[in-house]
N, C-alpha and C positions, 0 to 999 in steps of 0.2 A: 586647363591651362589658362593662366591669367594673361590677357592681352595687354601689351603696352598701351598706355594712355596717349591720346592725341590732344595736344594743347594748342589753343590759339591765344597768343599773348600780344596785346597791343602795347605800343611804346617799348618794344623789346630791345631797342638799340642801346639803352643805358639804364642806370639806376635799378629800381626794383624789377622792372620788366626783364632786363638782362639777367639779373640774379636769379629770378624765378625760372627763366629759360635754362640757365646753366644747371640749376638744381634738378629740374625735370629731366634734362639730358643725363645727368649723373644717375638718376633713378631708372634709366633705361627707356624713357619715354620719347615720343616724337613731338617736336615743337615747331609750330608755324609762327614765326616771329614777325609781327606786323609793325611797320614804322613808315614814317613819311620819307625818311632817307635810309635806305637799306644798306648803303655801303659800310656803315658801322658794324654790320652783322657779317661781313664777308669772312672775317677770321673764324668766327664761330661756325659758320656754314662749312668752311674748308676743313675745319678740325673734326666735324661730325656730319659728314655728307649724308649719312643714312638716317640721321635723327633730327637735323636742323635745316629748315629752309626759311628764306626771307620772303616777305610779302609786302609790296609797296601799298600802303593804305593810309589815307587821311580819315580819321574816324568821324570828322565833321561832314564828310561826303556820304550821306546816308544811302544814296543809290549805289555807291561803290561798296559800302559795307555789305549789303545784301548779296551782291555779286561775288564778293570775296568769300563769304561763308558758303555759298553754293559751290564755289570752286574747291574749297578745302574739303567739304563733305564728298564731293564727286571723286576726288583723288584719294582721300584717306578713309572714306566710308563713314566717318563720324567725327564729332568734336566732343571729347570727354570733359575738357575743362576750358572754359572761357575766362581769361584774365583781363578785365578792363582796367588797364594801368596807364594808358596814355593821358598825359595831363601836364599842367604847369602851375606855377604859383603866381600870385598877383598881390601887390600891396597898394593900398590906396584908401583914403578916407571914404566913408560911405557917400558923403556929399560930393566928393570930387571924382568918384568913379562914374564914367560916362555910360550911357545906355549901350553904346557900341561895345565897350569893354566888358560890360556885364553879360551881354548876349553872347559874345565870343567865348567867355568862360563857361557859360551854360552849354554852348554847343559842344565843347570838348569834354566837359565833366559830366554832363547829364544826357543831352540828346544823342551824342555819339554812343555812349554805353547803352542807352535805351534801344537804339537801333540794332546794336550787336546782340543784345539779349533777345529781342524779338526775332532776329534771324536764326539764332541757334536753338531756341526753345522747341520748335516743332520736331527737330531731330532728336533732342534729348527726351522729349515726351514719348516719342515712338519707341525709344530704347528703354524708357523708364529708368534712366540713370543719367548722371552728369553733375557738374559743379560749375557755379558761377562765382568768380572771385571779383569783388568790387574793391578796387584800391581807393580807399578814402583817406582819412587823415585824423589825427586827434582833433583837427579843425572841423571834423564832421560831427563832433560831439560838443564843442565849445568854440568860442571865438573871442577875439580881443581887438583892440584898435589896429586898424590897417588891414585886417583880414576879413572884413564883413562880406565882401563880394566872393572871395575864395571860399569861405565857410558856407556862404549861402548855397553855392553849388554842391558842396559836399554834404550839407544837411539834406538837400533835395535828393541826392543820390542815395543817402542812407534811408530816408523815408520811403522812397520807392522800393529799395531793396528789401526792407523789412516786410512790406506788403507782398512783394514778389516771393519771398521765402515761404510765407504762409500759403500762397497759391500753388507753388510747385512741389511742396513736400510730399503730397500724395503720389507724385510721379517718381519719387526716389531721387529728386534733384536737390542738391545742396546749394545754399547761398552763404558765402562767407564775406563779411565786410571787414576789411583790414584797415586799422587806424594807427599808422606809424607816427611817432614823434619825430625828432630830428635825426635823420639818417644820412650817411655820407653818399648822397646821390647828386645828380646834376641839377636838382630842383632850384637851388639858389644861385646857379651860375648867372652872371650878369646878362648874358645874351638870352637867357630863358626866363628870367624873373620879370614879369610884367609890372610896370609901375605907372600908376595914374599921375597926372600932373599934381604938383605939390604947391599949395598956396602958403604953407607954413602956419596955417591957422591951428592945426591940431598937433600939439607937441607929442602926444603919445604915438601918433602915426609916424612921426619923424623918428622916434626911438625904434619902431618896428622896421622902418626902412634901413636904418643903420644895422640892425640885427641881421637882416636878410643880405644886405650888400657885403657885409663882412663875415658872413657865416659859412660861406661855401668852403668845403674841405676840412672844416673843424667840427662837424657834427659827430656826436659820439656813436651813433648807431651803425652797425655793420650790416649792409644789405644781404650778404650771403647768409648770415645767421637768421635774418628775418625771413628769407626765402625758405630756408630749411623748416622754420616753424610753420609757415603757410602750408607746406606739403604735409607736415605732421598733423596739422589741424584738419586738413581735407581727408587724411587717412583715418582719423579718429572715428570711433564708433558713434560718438556724439560730437559732430562738428559744431563749434560755437557760431552764433550768428555774428558776433562782433569779436575781433581780435586786436586789442590795442597792442602796440609794439614799442619796446624801448622803456627804460626806467622813467624817462620824462613823460612819455606818452601815457603810460599806465597811471603815474602819479597825477597827471593833469586830468585824465578822464575820471578817476575816482574822486578827485577833489571837486570836479564840476558836479558830479552826481550828488555829493554831499551838500553842495550849495543849492541844488535844485530841491532836495529834500527839505533843507532848512527853510527855503522860501515857501514851499507848499505847507509845511506843518505850522509855520508862524501864522498863517491865515486860515488854517484848516477848518476851525470851528465855524467861522463866518462864511467861508466859501461853500461848506456843506449845507448851510442853512439858507440856500437861495432858491428852494423850491416854492411853489405856490402854497399858501397857507391852507391847512385842512386837507 
């Protein structure tokens, strides 16, 4: 008999987190949805009391993270899938992004997920199974004006996750890095989109600010379809390490890879010839 999976999903109150929670419930699984404000999950909990529960958690509180994981394992016996989804966007020129803003982004996008991974891994290793889903972005593969800080955190998350995947594969644990393009989540909502102070010096950053401030609700991507694909990727015999999502996301990532190859090959002969003579 195949047991239902137990999911721990952060940022489960909206966007991809909620869509993944709903998809897991539809698959017959049990979901512990973590959020700073759990009232947004009341309806989902009421509709699926045997499969859904809400957990108040701020992922930047690393002490609370460890306690939360222990609590979930004590009550459910295991965590089969961890989804590190909690996050927010941020727009600002590199020069104008403050140290405090940058550290806050790293807390939620890097140190929080790292704490959760460290907390769940001993249990997954003991069972020699499990999956870790890292919600990144196409901005974890490429960046442009205004997104230097945001992409910096996602690049860090992806680099850590790639090394992690190599470490845990022998224990039967999968790592999936999800790289969405523009999906209709609450990421661009005015109250959630962080903005550094704007001096007006960088015109391209201004264009990005306009894109973000006017883009909420018009994104082409459907979070429900994205969530279904995440579940399918996890169930696949060969789960990919990276899963770009959306026509825009796939196009952007492939275009960026082409640019990287072009840069490398243009200088390849000279860069290969940098060893000591003889």
